[in-house]
CHARMM internal coordinates of N, CA and C (Angstrom, degrees):
IC EDIT
DIST 1 N 1 CA 1.4285
DIST 1 CA 1 C 1.5050
ANGL 1 N 1 CA 1 C 111.08
DIST 1 C 2 N 1.3235
ANGL 1 CA 1 C 2 N 114.48
DIHE 1 N 1 CA 1 C 2 N 141.04
DIST 2 N 2 CA 1.4858
ANGL 1 C 2 N 2 CA 119.64
DIHE 1 CA 1 C 2 N 2 CA 179.69
DIST 2 CA 2 C 1.5424
ANGL 2 N 2 CA 2 C 110.40
DIHE 1 C 2 N 2 CA 2 C -78.87
DIST 2 C 3 N 1.2548
ANGL 2 CA 2 C 3 N 116.70
DIHE 2 N 2 CA 2 C 3 N 165.67
DIST 3 N 3 CA 1.4793
ANGL 2 C 3 N 3 CA 122.64
DIHE 2 CA 2 C 3 N 3 CA -177.03
DIST 3 CA 3 C 1.5638
ANGL 3 N 3 CA 3 C 104.13
DIHE 2 C 3 N 3 CA 3 C -65.18
DIST 3 C 4 N 1.2716
ANGL 3 CA 3 C 4 N 114.26
DIHE 3 N 3 CA 3 C 4 N -39.96
DIST 4 N 4 CA 1.5928
ANGL 3 C 4 N 4 CA 116.53
DIHE 3 CA 3 C 4 N 4 CA -179.40
DIST 4 CA 4 C 1.4959
ANGL 4 N 4 CA 4 C 108.40
DIHE 3 C 4 N 4 CA 4 C -63.68
DIST 4 C 5 N 1.2418
ANGL 4 CA 4 C 5 N 122.63
DIHE 4 N 4 CA 4 C 5 N -43.58
DIST 5 N 5 CA 1.4977
ANGL 4 C 5 N 5 CA 124.08
DIHE 4 CA 4 C 5 N 5 CA -177.05
DIST 5 CA 5 C 1.5192
ANGL 5 N 5 CA 5 C 108.95
DIHE 4 C 5 N 5 CA 5 C -63.24
DIST 5 C 6 N 1.3197
ANGL 5 CA 5 C 6 N 115.51
DIHE 5 N 5 CA 5 C 6 N -43.29
DIST 6 N 6 CA 1.4925
ANGL 5 C 6 N 6 CA 122.67
DIHE 5 CA 5 C 6 N 6 CA -176.51
DIST 6 CA 6 C 1.4912
ANGL 6 N 6 CA 6 C 107.42
DIHE 5 C 6 N 6 CA 6 C -62.31
DIST 6 C 7 N 1.3484
ANGL 6 CA 6 C 7 N 119.22
DIHE 6 N 6 CA 6 C 7 N -45.55
DIST 7 N 7 CA 1.4353
ANGL 6 C 7 N 7 CA 122.59
DIHE 6 CA 6 C 7 N 7 CA 179.79
DIST 7 CA 7 C 1.4300
ANGL 7 N 7 CA 7 C 111.11
DIHE 6 C 7 N 7 CA 7 C -64.07
DIST 7 C 8 N 1.3378
ANGL 7 CA 7 C 8 N 120.06
DIHE 7 N 7 CA 7 C 8 N -43.04
DIST 8 N 8 CA 1.4795
ANGL 7 C 8 N 8 CA 122.57
DIHE 7 CA 7 C 8 N 8 CA -177.91
DIST 8 CA 8 C 1.5783
ANGL 8 N 8 CA 8 C 110.15
DIHE 7 C 8 N 8 CA 8 C -64.43
DIST 8 C 9 N 1.3191
ANGL 8 CA 8 C 9 N 115.91
DIHE 8 N 8 CA 8 C 9 N -45.10
DIST 9 N 9 CA 1.4762
ANGL 8 C 9 N 9 CA 120.31
DIHE 8 CA 8 C 9 N 9 CA -179.79
DIST 9 CA 9 C 1.4499
ANGL 9 N 9 CA 9 C 110.29
DIHE 8 C 9 N 9 CA 9 C -67.21
DIST 9 C 10 N 1.3629
ANGL 9 CA 9 C 10 N 120.89
DIHE 9 N 9 CA 9 C 10 N -37.39
DIST 10 N 10 CA 1.4583
ANGL 9 C 10 N 10 CA 123.60
DIHE 9 CA 9 C 10 N 10 CA 176.88
DIST 10 CA 10 C 1.5221
ANGL 10 N 10 CA 10 C 111.76
DIHE 9 C 10 N 10 CA 10 C -60.16
DIST 10 C 11 N 1.3658
ANGL 10 CA 10 C 11 N 114.35
DIHE 10 N 10 CA 10 C 11 N -49.71
DIST 11 N 11 CA 1.3985
ANGL 10 C 11 N 11 CA 118.25
DIHE 10 CA 10 C 11 N 11 CA 179.29
DIST 11 CA 11 C 1.5208
ANGL 11 N 11 CA 11 C 114.74
DIHE 10 C 11 N 11 CA 11 C -61.32
DIST 11 C 12 N 1.3151
ANGL 11 CA 11 C 12 N 115.81
DIHE 11 N 11 CA 11 C 12 N -36.08
DIST 12 N 12 CA 1.4469
ANGL 11 C 12 N 12 CA 121.18
DIHE 11 CA 11 C 12 N 12 CA 172.69
DIST 12 CA 12 C 1.4664
ANGL 12 N 12 CA 12 C 115.50
DIHE 11 C 12 N 12 CA 12 C -60.41
DIST 12 C 13 N 1.3622
ANGL 12 CA 12 C 13 N 115.61
DIHE 12 N 12 CA 12 C 13 N -45.67
DIST 13 N 13 CA 1.4687
ANGL 12 C 13 N 13 CA 121.90
DIHE 12 CA 12 C 13 N 13 CA -179.04
DIST 13 CA 13 C 1.5577
ANGL 13 N 13 CA 13 C 109.72
DIHE 12 C 13 N 13 CA 13 C -68.07
DIST 13 C 14 N 1.2892
ANGL 13 CA 13 C 14 N 118.27
DIHE 13 N 13 CA 13 C 14 N -38.86
DIST 14 N 14 CA 1.4699
ANGL 13 C 14 N 14 CA 125.03
DIHE 13 CA 13 C 14 N 14 CA 178.00
DIST 14 CA 14 C 1.5015
ANGL 14 N 14 CA 14 C 107.23
DIHE 13 C 14 N 14 CA 14 C -59.42
DIST 14 C 15 N 1.3252
ANGL 14 CA 14 C 15 N 117.19
DIHE 14 N 14 CA 14 C 15 N -50.24
DIST 15 N 15 CA 1.4328
ANGL 14 C 15 N 15 CA 123.25
DIHE 14 CA 14 C 15 N 15 CA -178.68
DIST 15 CA 15 C 1.5276
ANGL 15 N 15 CA 15 C 114.39
DIHE 14 C 15 N 15 CA 15 C -63.33
DIST 15 C 16 N 1.3887
ANGL 15 CA 15 C 16 N 111.47
DIHE 15 N 15 CA 15 C 16 N -47.27
DIST 16 N 16 CA 1.4472
ANGL 15 C 16 N 16 CA 120.70
DIHE 15 CA 15 C 16 N 16 CA -176.74
DIST 16 CA 16 C 1.5140
ANGL 16 N 16 CA 16 C 112.82
DIHE 15 C 16 N 16 CA 16 C -66.72
DIST 16 C 17 N 1.3244
ANGL 16 CA 16 C 17 N 119.18
DIHE 16 N 16 CA 16 C 17 N -40.90
DIST 17 N 17 CA 1.4710
ANGL 16 C 17 N 17 CA 125.94
DIHE 16 CA 16 C 17 N 17 CA -176.98
DIST 17 CA 17 C 1.4990
ANGL 17 N 17 CA 17 C 112.22
DIHE 16 C 17 N 17 CA 17 C -94.29
DIST 17 C 18 N 1.3368
ANGL 17 CA 17 C 18 N 115.54
DIHE 17 N 17 CA 17 C 18 N -8.26
DIST 18 N 18 CA 1.5514
ANGL 17 C 18 N 18 CA 118.83
DIHE 17 CA 17 C 18 N 18 CA -178.97
DIST 18 CA 18 C 1.5131
ANGL 18 N 18 CA 18 C 115.04
DIHE 17 C 18 N 18 CA 18 C 62.61
DIST 18 C 19 N 1.2903
ANGL 18 CA 18 C 19 N 114.85
DIHE 18 N 18 CA 18 C 19 N 35.12
DIST 19 N 19 CA 1.5480
ANGL 18 C 19 N 19 CA 118.82
DIHE 18 CA 18 C 19 N 19 CA -179.69
DIST 19 CA 19 C 1.5299
ANGL 19 N 19 CA 19 C 107.89
DIHE 18 C 19 N 19 CA 19 C -127.25
DIST 19 C 20 N 1.3073
ANGL 19 CA 19 C 20 N 115.89
DIHE 19 N 19 CA 19 C 20 N 125.91
DIST 20 N 20 CA 1.4488
ANGL 19 C 20 N 20 CA 117.67
DIHE 19 CA 19 C 20 N 20 CA 169.22
DIST 20 CA 20 C 1.5220
ANGL 20 N 20 CA 20 C 115.29
DIHE 19 C 20 N 20 CA 20 C -78.71
DIST 20 C 21 N 1.2673
ANGL 20 CA 20 C 21 N 118.43
DIHE 20 N 20 CA 20 C 21 N -11.04
DIST 21 N 21 CA 1.3756
ANGL 20 C 21 N 21 CA 122.84
DIHE 20 CA 20 C 21 N 21 CA -173.78
DIST 21 CA 21 C 1.5788
ANGL 21 N 21 CA 21 C 113.12
DIHE 20 C 21 N 21 CA 21 C -93.31
DIST 21 C 22 N 1.2498
ANGL 21 CA 21 C 22 N 112.63
DIHE 21 N 21 CA 21 C 22 N 19.97
DIST 22 N 22 CA 1.5470
ANGL 21 C 22 N 22 CA 115.05
DIHE 21 CA 21 C 22 N 22 CA 178.57
DIST 22 CA 22 C 1.5775
ANGL 22 N 22 CA 22 C 103.28
DIHE 21 C 22 N 22 CA 22 C -100.76
DIST 22 C 23 N 1.4467
ANGL 22 CA 22 C 23 N 109.79
DIHE 22 N 22 CA 22 C 23 N 128.17
DIST 23 N 23 CA 1.4307
ANGL 22 C 23 N 23 CA 113.72
DIHE 22 CA 22 C 23 N 23 CA 177.33
DIST 23 CA 23 C 1.5336
ANGL 23 N 23 CA 23 C 106.39
DIHE 22 C 23 N 23 CA 23 C -132.43
DIST 23 C 24 N 1.3134
ANGL 23 CA 23 C 24 N 118.33
DIHE 23 N 23 CA 23 C 24 N 150.36
DIST 24 N 24 CA 1.4725
ANGL 23 C 24 N 24 CA 129.06
DIHE 23 CA 23 C 24 N 24 CA 170.71
DIST 24 CA 24 C 1.5191
ANGL 24 N 24 CA 24 C 108.73
DIHE 23 C 24 N 24 CA 24 C -105.24
DIST 24 C 25 N 1.3111
ANGL 24 CA 24 C 25 N 110.27
DIHE 24 N 24 CA 24 C 25 N 126.88
DIST 25 N 25 CA 1.5222
ANGL 24 C 25 N 25 CA 118.62
DIHE 24 CA 24 C 25 N 25 CA 177.10
DIST 25 CA 25 C 1.5209
ANGL 25 N 25 CA 25 C 110.81
DIHE 24 C 25 N 25 CA 25 C -116.81
DIST 25 C 26 N 1.3087
ANGL 25 CA 25 C 26 N 114.65
DIHE 25 N 25 CA 25 C 26 N 131.54
DIST 26 N 26 CA 1.5251
ANGL 25 C 26 N 26 CA 117.39
DIHE 25 CA 25 C 26 N 26 CA -178.92
DIST 26 CA 26 C 1.4692
ANGL 26 N 26 CA 26 C 109.20
DIHE 25 C 26 N 26 CA 26 C -66.01
DIST 26 C 27 N 1.4184
ANGL 26 CA 26 C 27 N 114.15
DIHE 26 N 26 CA 26 C 27 N 158.54
DIST 27 N 27 CA 1.4886
ANGL 26 C 27 N 27 CA 122.59
DIHE 26 CA 26 C 27 N 27 CA 179.50
DIST 27 CA 27 C 1.5533
ANGL 27 N 27 CA 27 C 101.63
DIHE 26 C 27 N 27 CA 27 C -117.00
DIST 27 C 28 N 1.3687
ANGL 27 CA 27 C 28 N 110.74
DIHE 27 N 27 CA 27 C 28 N -177.50
DIST 28 N 28 CA 1.5019
ANGL 27 C 28 N 28 CA 114.47
DIHE 27 CA 27 C 28 N 28 CA -178.92
DIST 28 CA 28 C 1.5751
ANGL 28 N 28 CA 28 C 106.32
DIHE 27 C 28 N 28 CA 28 C -82.23
DIST 28 C 29 N 1.2744
ANGL 28 CA 28 C 29 N 119.20
DIHE 28 N 28 CA 28 C 29 N -19.47
DIST 29 N 29 CA 1.4153
ANGL 28 C 29 N 29 CA 120.80
DIHE 28 CA 28 C 29 N 29 CA 175.22
DIST 29 CA 29 C 1.5471
ANGL 29 N 29 CA 29 C 107.53
DIHE 28 C 29 N 29 CA 29 C -93.21
DIST 29 C 30 N 1.3787
ANGL 29 CA 29 C 30 N 114.09
DIHE 29 N 29 CA 29 C 30 N 143.90
DIST 30 N 30 CA 1.4376
ANGL 29 C 30 N 30 CA 117.95
DIHE 29 CA 29 C 30 N 30 CA -170.27
DIST 30 CA 30 C 1.5650
ANGL 30 N 30 CA 30 C 115.32
DIHE 29 C 30 N 30 CA 30 C -88.63
DIST 30 C 31 N 1.2485
ANGL 30 CA 30 C 31 N 118.92
DIHE 30 N 30 CA 30 C 31 N -1.11
DIST 31 N 31 CA 1.4815
ANGL 30 C 31 N 31 CA 123.90
DIHE 30 CA 30 C 31 N 31 CA -179.18
DIST 31 CA 31 C 1.4900
ANGL 31 N 31 CA 31 C 114.88
DIHE 30 C 31 N 31 CA 31 C -95.59
DIST 31 C 32 N 1.3433
ANGL 31 CA 31 C 32 N 117.57
DIHE 31 N 31 CA 31 C 32 N 5.40
DIST 32 N 32 CA 1.5015
ANGL 31 C 32 N 32 CA 120.50
DIHE 31 CA 31 C 32 N 32 CA -176.57
DIST 32 CA 32 C 1.5230
ANGL 32 N 32 CA 32 C 110.64
DIHE 31 C 32 N 32 CA 32 C -158.48
DIST 32 C 33 N 1.3501
ANGL 32 CA 32 C 33 N 111.81
DIHE 32 N 32 CA 32 C 33 N 159.15
DIST 33 N 33 CA 1.5166
ANGL 32 C 33 N 33 CA 122.21
DIHE 32 CA 32 C 33 N 33 CA 168.64
DIST 33 CA 33 C 1.5097
ANGL 33 N 33 CA 33 C 110.22
DIHE 32 C 33 N 33 CA 33 C -130.41
DIST 33 C 34 N 1.3410
ANGL 33 CA 33 C 34 N 117.56
DIHE 33 N 33 CA 33 C 34 N 162.22
DIST 34 N 34 CA 1.3410
ANGL 33 C 34 N 34 CA 122.62
DIHE 33 CA 33 C 34 N 34 CA 176.29
DIST 34 CA 34 C 1.5764
ANGL 34 N 34 CA 34 C 108.26
DIHE 33 C 34 N 34 CA 34 C -94.30
DIST 34 C 35 N 1.3587
ANGL 34 CA 34 C 35 N 115.58
DIHE 34 N 34 CA 34 C 35 N 136.91
DIST 35 N 35 CA 1.4490
ANGL 34 C 35 N 35 CA 119.80
DIHE 34 CA 34 C 35 N 35 CA -175.67
DIST 35 CA 35 C 1.5890
ANGL 35 N 35 CA 35 C 104.83
DIHE 34 C 35 N 35 CA 35 C -106.62
DIST 35 C 36 N 1.3861
ANGL 35 CA 35 C 36 N 114.36
DIHE 35 N 35 CA 35 C 36 N 127.67
DIST 36 N 36 CA 1.3792
ANGL 35 C 36 N 36 CA 121.92
DIHE 35 CA 35 C 36 N 36 CA 178.87
DIST 36 CA 36 C 1.5159
ANGL 36 N 36 CA 36 C 114.24
DIHE 35 C 36 N 36 CA 36 C -120.33
DIST 36 C 37 N 1.3501
ANGL 36 CA 36 C 37 N 118.93
DIHE 36 N 36 CA 36 C 37 N 144.22
DIST 37 N 37 CA 1.4078
ANGL 36 C 37 N 37 CA 125.36
DIHE 36 CA 36 C 37 N 37 CA 162.73
DIST 37 CA 37 C 1.4589
ANGL 37 N 37 CA 37 C 111.59
DIHE 36 C 37 N 37 CA 37 C -113.99
DIST 37 C 38 N 1.3029
ANGL 37 CA 37 C 38 N 115.87
DIHE 37 N 37 CA 37 C 38 N 114.76
DIST 38 N 38 CA 1.4976
ANGL 37 C 38 N 38 CA 124.76
DIHE 37 CA 37 C 38 N 38 CA -165.36
DIST 38 CA 38 C 1.5083
ANGL 38 N 38 CA 38 C 103.85
DIHE 37 C 38 N 38 CA 38 C 60.19
DIST 38 C 39 N 1.3538
ANGL 38 CA 38 C 39 N 120.53
DIHE 38 N 38 CA 38 C 39 N -123.29
DIST 39 N 39 CA 1.4270
ANGL 38 C 39 N 39 CA 124.29
DIHE 38 CA 38 C 39 N 39 CA -178.22
DIST 39 CA 39 C 1.4843
ANGL 39 N 39 CA 39 C 112.74
DIHE 38 C 39 N 39 CA 39 C -108.88
DIST 39 C 40 N 1.2940
ANGL 39 CA 39 C 40 N 116.03
DIHE 39 N 39 CA 39 C 40 N 16.82
DIST 40 N 40 CA 1.4644
ANGL 39 C 40 N 40 CA 121.20
DIHE 39 CA 39 C 40 N 40 CA 178.64
DIST 40 CA 40 C 1.5073
ANGL 40 N 40 CA 40 C 113.03
DIHE 39 C 40 N 40 CA 40 C -108.23
DIST 40 C 41 N 1.3299
ANGL 40 CA 40 C 41 N 117.65
DIHE 40 N 40 CA 40 C 41 N 128.34
DIST 41 N 41 CA 1.4008
ANGL 40 C 41 N 41 CA 120.39
DIHE 40 CA 40 C 41 N 41 CA -179.53
DIST 41 CA 41 C 1.5087
ANGL 41 N 41 CA 41 C 110.85
DIHE 40 C 41 N 41 CA 41 C -72.73
DIST 41 C 42 N 1.3143
ANGL 41 CA 41 C 42 N 114.18
DIHE 41 N 41 CA 41 C 42 N 133.74
DIST 42 N 42 CA 1.5103
ANGL 41 C 42 N 42 CA 118.15
DIHE 41 CA 41 C 42 N 42 CA 174.86
DIST 42 CA 42 C 1.4874
ANGL 42 N 42 CA 42 C 114.59
DIHE 41 C 42 N 42 CA 42 C -101.09
DIST 42 C 43 N 1.3270
ANGL 42 CA 42 C 43 N 119.73
DIHE 42 N 42 CA 42 C 43 N -31.24
DIST 43 N 43 CA 1.4119
ANGL 42 C 43 N 43 CA 123.25
DIHE 42 CA 42 C 43 N 43 CA 178.65
DIST 43 CA 43 C 1.4415
ANGL 43 N 43 CA 43 C 113.38
DIHE 42 C 43 N 43 CA 43 C 168.52
DIST 43 C 44 N 1.3404
ANGL 43 CA 43 C 44 N 118.65
DIHE 43 N 43 CA 43 C 44 N -154.70
DIST 44 N 44 CA 1.3616
ANGL 43 C 44 N 44 CA 124.17
DIHE 43 CA 43 C 44 N 44 CA -174.83
DIST 44 CA 44 C 1.5108
ANGL 44 N 44 CA 44 C 110.73
DIHE 43 C 44 N 44 CA 44 C -124.79
DIST 44 C 45 N 1.3604
ANGL 44 CA 44 C 45 N 120.01
DIHE 44 N 44 CA 44 C 45 N 146.79
DIST 45 N 45 CA 1.4194
ANGL 44 C 45 N 45 CA 123.51
DIHE 44 CA 44 C 45 N 45 CA 176.02
DIST 45 CA 45 C 1.5235
ANGL 45 N 45 CA 45 C 102.26
DIHE 44 C 45 N 45 CA 45 C -121.06
DIST 45 C 46 N 1.3713
ANGL 45 CA 45 C 46 N 115.31
DIHE 45 N 45 CA 45 C 46 N 129.72
DIST 46 N 46 CA 1.4174
ANGL 45 C 46 N 46 CA 126.63
DIHE 45 CA 45 C 46 N 46 CA 179.29
DIST 46 CA 46 C 1.5053
ANGL 46 N 46 CA 46 C 110.33
DIHE 45 C 46 N 46 CA 46 C -111.41
DIST 46 C 47 N 1.3346
ANGL 46 CA 46 C 47 N 117.64
DIHE 46 N 46 CA 46 C 47 N 149.43
DIST 47 N 47 CA 1.5171
ANGL 46 C 47 N 47 CA 123.53
DIHE 46 CA 46 C 47 N 47 CA 175.76
DIST 47 CA 47 C 1.4629
ANGL 47 N 47 CA 47 C 105.87
DIHE 46 C 47 N 47 CA 47 C -108.66
DIST 47 C 48 N 1.3115
ANGL 47 CA 47 C 48 N 111.40
DIHE 47 N 47 CA 47 C 48 N 138.34
DIST 48 N 48 CA 1.5496
ANGL 47 C 48 N 48 CA 121.39
DIHE 47 CA 47 C 48 N 48 CA 172.04
DIST 48 CA 48 C 1.4697
ANGL 48 N 48 CA 48 C 107.06
DIHE 47 C 48 N 48 CA 48 C -114.10
DIST 48 C 49 N 1.3615
ANGL 48 CA 48 C 49 N 113.70
DIHE 48 N 48 CA 48 C 49 N 99.84
DIST 49 N 49 CA 1.4469
ANGL 48 C 49 N 49 CA 118.24
DIHE 48 CA 48 C 49 N 49 CA -177.31
DIST 49 CA 49 C 1.4786
ANGL 49 N 49 CA 49 C 110.50
DIHE 48 C 49 N 49 CA 49 C -122.32
DIST 49 C 50 N 1.3077
ANGL 49 CA 49 C 50 N 119.01
DIHE 49 N 49 CA 49 C 50 N 32.82
DIST 50 N 50 CA 1.4871
ANGL 49 C 50 N 50 CA 120.39
DIHE 49 CA 49 C 50 N 50 CA 179.21
DIST 50 CA 50 C 1.5469
ANGL 50 N 50 CA 50 C 108.75
DIHE 49 C 50 N 50 CA 50 C -67.03
DIST 50 C 51 N 1.2209
ANGL 50 CA 50 C 51 N 118.01
DIHE 50 N 50 CA 50 C 51 N -33.04
DIST 51 N 51 CA 1.4807
ANGL 50 C 51 N 51 CA 124.21
DIHE 50 CA 50 C 51 N 51 CA 175.05
DIST 51 CA 51 C 1.4444
ANGL 51 N 51 CA 51 C 108.48
DIHE 50 C 51 N 51 CA 51 C -106.76
DIST 51 C 52 N 1.3220
ANGL 51 CA 51 C 52 N 121.40
DIHE 51 N 51 CA 51 C 52 N 104.96
DIST 52 N 52 CA 1.4682
ANGL 51 C 52 N 52 CA 126.49
DIHE 51 CA 51 C 52 N 52 CA -171.67
DIST 52 CA 52 C 1.5576
ANGL 52 N 52 CA 52 C 111.09
DIHE 51 C 52 N 52 CA 52 C -60.00
DIST 52 C 53 N 1.3979
ANGL 52 CA 52 C 53 N 113.94
DIHE 52 N 52 CA 52 C 53 N -22.96
DIST 53 N 53 CA 1.4796
ANGL 52 C 53 N 53 CA 117.06
DIHE 52 CA 52 C 53 N 53 CA -179.25
DIST 53 CA 53 C 1.5501
ANGL 53 N 53 CA 53 C 111.26
DIHE 52 C 53 N 53 CA 53 C -88.28
DIST 53 C 54 N 1.2489
ANGL 53 CA 53 C 54 N 118.63
DIHE 53 N 53 CA 53 C 54 N -8.14
DIST 54 N 54 CA 1.4959
ANGL 53 C 54 N 54 CA 124.22
DIHE 53 CA 53 C 54 N 54 CA -178.42
DIST 54 CA 54 C 1.5031
ANGL 54 N 54 CA 54 C 112.96
DIHE 53 C 54 N 54 CA 54 C -133.73
DIST 54 C 55 N 1.2568
ANGL 54 CA 54 C 55 N 120.09
DIHE 54 N 54 CA 54 C 55 N 68.10
DIST 55 N 55 CA 1.4328
ANGL 54 C 55 N 55 CA 120.38
DIHE 54 CA 54 C 55 N 55 CA -178.47
DIST 55 CA 55 C 1.5577
ANGL 55 N 55 CA 55 C 108.85
DIHE 54 C 55 N 55 CA 55 C -84.39
DIST 55 C 56 N 1.4190
ANGL 55 CA 55 C 56 N 116.12
DIHE 55 N 55 CA 55 C 56 N 139.41
DIST 56 N 56 CA 1.3401
ANGL 55 C 56 N 56 CA 118.03
DIHE 55 CA 55 C 56 N 56 CA 172.54
DIST 56 CA 56 C 1.5273
ANGL 56 N 56 CA 56 C 109.87
DIHE 55 C 56 N 56 CA 56 C -140.81
DIST 56 C 57 N 1.3234
ANGL 56 CA 56 C 57 N 117.20
DIHE 56 N 56 CA 56 C 57 N 167.67
DIST 57 N 57 CA 1.4996
ANGL 56 C 57 N 57 CA 125.65
DIHE 56 CA 56 C 57 N 57 CA -177.37
DIST 57 CA 57 C 1.4656
ANGL 57 N 57 CA 57 C 110.89
DIHE 56 C 57 N 57 CA 57 C -124.59
DIST 57 C 58 N 1.3542
ANGL 57 CA 57 C 58 N 119.73
DIHE 57 N 57 CA 57 C 58 N 140.20
DIST 58 N 58 CA 1.4427
ANGL 57 C 58 N 58 CA 122.49
DIHE 57 CA 57 C 58 N 58 CA -175.14
DIST 58 CA 58 C 1.5131
ANGL 58 N 58 CA 58 C 102.56
DIHE 57 C 58 N 58 CA 58 C -124.77
DIST 58 C 59 N 1.4407
ANGL 58 CA 58 C 59 N 114.94
DIHE 58 N 58 CA 58 C 59 N 121.03
DIST 59 N 59 CA 1.4188
ANGL 58 C 59 N 59 CA 122.07
DIHE 58 CA 58 C 59 N 59 CA 179.30
DIST 59 CA 59 C 1.4176
ANGL 59 N 59 CA 59 C 109.47
DIHE 58 C 59 N 59 CA 59 C -103.07
DIST 59 C 60 N 1.4460
ANGL 59 CA 59 C 60 N 117.51
DIHE 59 N 59 CA 59 C 60 N 117.19
DIST 60 N 60 CA 1.4422
ANGL 59 C 60 N 60 CA 125.56
DIHE 59 CA 59 C 60 N 60 CA -179.87
DIST 60 CA 60 C 1.5765
ANGL 60 N 60 CA 60 C 104.69
DIHE 59 C 60 N 60 CA 60 C -106.13
DIST 60 C 61 N 1.4277
ANGL 60 CA 60 C 61 N 116.14
DIHE 60 N 60 CA 60 C 61 N 118.21
DIST 61 N 61 CA 1.4669
ANGL 60 C 61 N 61 CA 118.53
DIHE 60 CA 60 C 61 N 61 CA -179.23
DIST 61 CA 61 C 1.5152
ANGL 61 N 61 CA 61 C 105.71
DIHE 60 C 61 N 61 CA 61 C -109.23
DIST 61 C 62 N 1.2631
ANGL 61 CA 61 C 62 N 116.27
DIHE 61 N 61 CA 61 C 62 N 132.13
DIST 62 N 62 CA 1.4825
ANGL 61 C 62 N 62 CA 120.92
DIHE 61 CA 61 C 62 N 62 CA 177.49
DIST 62 CA 62 C 1.5313
ANGL 62 N 62 CA 62 C 111.13
DIHE 61 C 62 N 62 CA 62 C -97.17
DIST 62 C 63 N 1.3168
ANGL 62 CA 62 C 63 N 120.38
DIHE 62 N 62 CA 62 C 63 N 127.31
DIST 63 N 63 CA 1.4367
ANGL 62 C 63 N 63 CA 123.81
DIHE 62 CA 62 C 63 N 63 CA 174.77
DIST 63 CA 63 C 1.5112
ANGL 63 N 63 CA 63 C 106.32
DIHE 62 C 63 N 63 CA 63 C -120.09
DIST 63 C 64 N 1.3658
ANGL 63 CA 63 C 64 N 115.73
DIHE 63 N 63 CA 63 C 64 N 120.92
DIST 64 N 64 CA 1.4594
ANGL 63 C 64 N 64 CA 123.35
DIHE 63 CA 63 C 64 N 64 CA 178.36
DIST 64 CA 64 C 1.4629
ANGL 64 N 64 CA 64 C 110.21
DIHE 63 C 64 N 64 CA 64 C -85.02
DIST 64 C 65 N 1.3657
ANGL 64 CA 64 C 65 N 118.07
DIHE 64 N 64 CA 64 C 65 N 138.50
DIST 65 N 65 CA 1.4424
ANGL 64 C 65 N 65 CA 122.07
DIHE 64 CA 64 C 65 N 65 CA 173.29
DIST 65 CA 65 C 1.4926
ANGL 65 N 65 CA 65 C 111.11
DIHE 64 C 65 N 65 CA 65 C -51.01
DIST 65 C 66 N 1.3385
ANGL 65 CA 65 C 66 N 119.13
DIHE 65 N 65 CA 65 C 66 N -38.21
DIST 66 N 66 CA 1.4788
ANGL 65 C 66 N 66 CA 123.62
DIHE 65 CA 65 C 66 N 66 CA -176.16
DIST 66 CA 66 C 1.6211
ANGL 66 N 66 CA 66 C 104.66
DIHE 65 C 66 N 66 CA 66 C -64.84
DIST 66 C 67 N 1.2187
ANGL 66 CA 66 C 67 N 121.79
DIHE 66 N 66 CA 66 C 67 N -33.90
DIST 67 N 67 CA 1.4027
ANGL 66 C 67 N 67 CA 120.76
DIHE 66 CA 66 C 67 N 67 CA -179.66
DIST 67 CA 67 C 1.4991
ANGL 67 N 67 CA 67 C 110.28
DIHE 66 C 67 N 67 CA 67 C -70.36
DIST 67 C 68 N 1.3743
ANGL 67 CA 67 C 68 N 118.11
DIHE 67 N 67 CA 67 C 68 N -38.72
DIST 68 N 68 CA 1.4658
ANGL 67 C 68 N 68 CA 123.84
DIHE 67 CA 67 C 68 N 68 CA 179.38
DIST 68 CA 68 C 1.5742
ANGL 68 N 68 CA 68 C 106.16
DIHE 67 C 68 N 68 CA 68 C -66.55
DIST 68 C 69 N 1.2813
ANGL 68 CA 68 C 69 N 120.31
DIHE 68 N 68 CA 68 C 69 N -42.05
DIST 69 N 69 CA 1.3875
ANGL 68 C 69 N 69 CA 123.77
DIHE 68 CA 68 C 69 N 69 CA 179.34
DIST 69 CA 69 C 1.5444
ANGL 69 N 69 CA 69 C 114.48
DIHE 68 C 69 N 69 CA 69 C -60.19
DIST 69 C 70 N 1.3374
ANGL 69 CA 69 C 70 N 112.98
DIHE 69 N 69 CA 69 C 70 N -39.27
DIST 70 N 70 CA 1.4845
ANGL 69 C 70 N 70 CA 122.70
DIHE 69 CA 69 C 70 N 70 CA 178.83
DIST 70 CA 70 C 1.5924
ANGL 70 N 70 CA 70 C 110.71
DIHE 69 C 70 N 70 CA 70 C -66.02
DIST 70 C 71 N 1.3244
ANGL 70 CA 70 C 71 N 114.42
DIHE 70 N 70 CA 70 C 71 N -26.88
DIST 71 N 71 CA 1.4478
ANGL 70 C 71 N 71 CA 116.61
DIHE 70 CA 70 C 71 N 71 CA -178.06
DIST 71 CA 71 C 1.5111
ANGL 71 N 71 CA 71 C 112.98
DIHE 70 C 71 N 71 CA 71 C -72.25
DIST 71 C 72 N 1.3354
ANGL 71 CA 71 C 72 N 115.63
DIHE 71 N 71 CA 71 C 72 N -23.88
DIST 72 N 72 CA 1.5139
ANGL 71 C 72 N 72 CA 122.24
DIHE 71 CA 71 C 72 N 72 CA 179.72
DIST 72 CA 72 C 1.4887
ANGL 72 N 72 CA 72 C 111.91
DIHE 71 C 72 N 72 CA 72 C -68.00
DIST 72 C 73 N 1.3536
ANGL 72 CA 72 C 73 N 114.90
DIHE 72 N 72 CA 72 C 73 N -34.07
DIST 73 N 73 CA 1.4525
ANGL 72 C 73 N 73 CA 122.37
DIHE 72 CA 72 C 73 N 73 CA -171.21
DIST 73 CA 73 C 1.5994
ANGL 73 N 73 CA 73 C 110.63
DIHE 72 C 73 N 73 CA 73 C -70.67
END
COOR INIT
IC SEED 1 N 1 CA 1 C
IC BUILD
């Protein structure tokens, strides 16, 4: 993903989810970035740009059972 694409998607996620603490951080592979809320990784965001006229992004959020169990306390 380009720096411009990362900035656009980050701005969209901040606006959509209403949180200024969402950041996207590049990875060593060019097809995805890490998505963080504050300093905690939420998941990965992939770009699908096989068709240059129809680019889309896929957000995969990981939720650990341990995190759910901690919410009960």
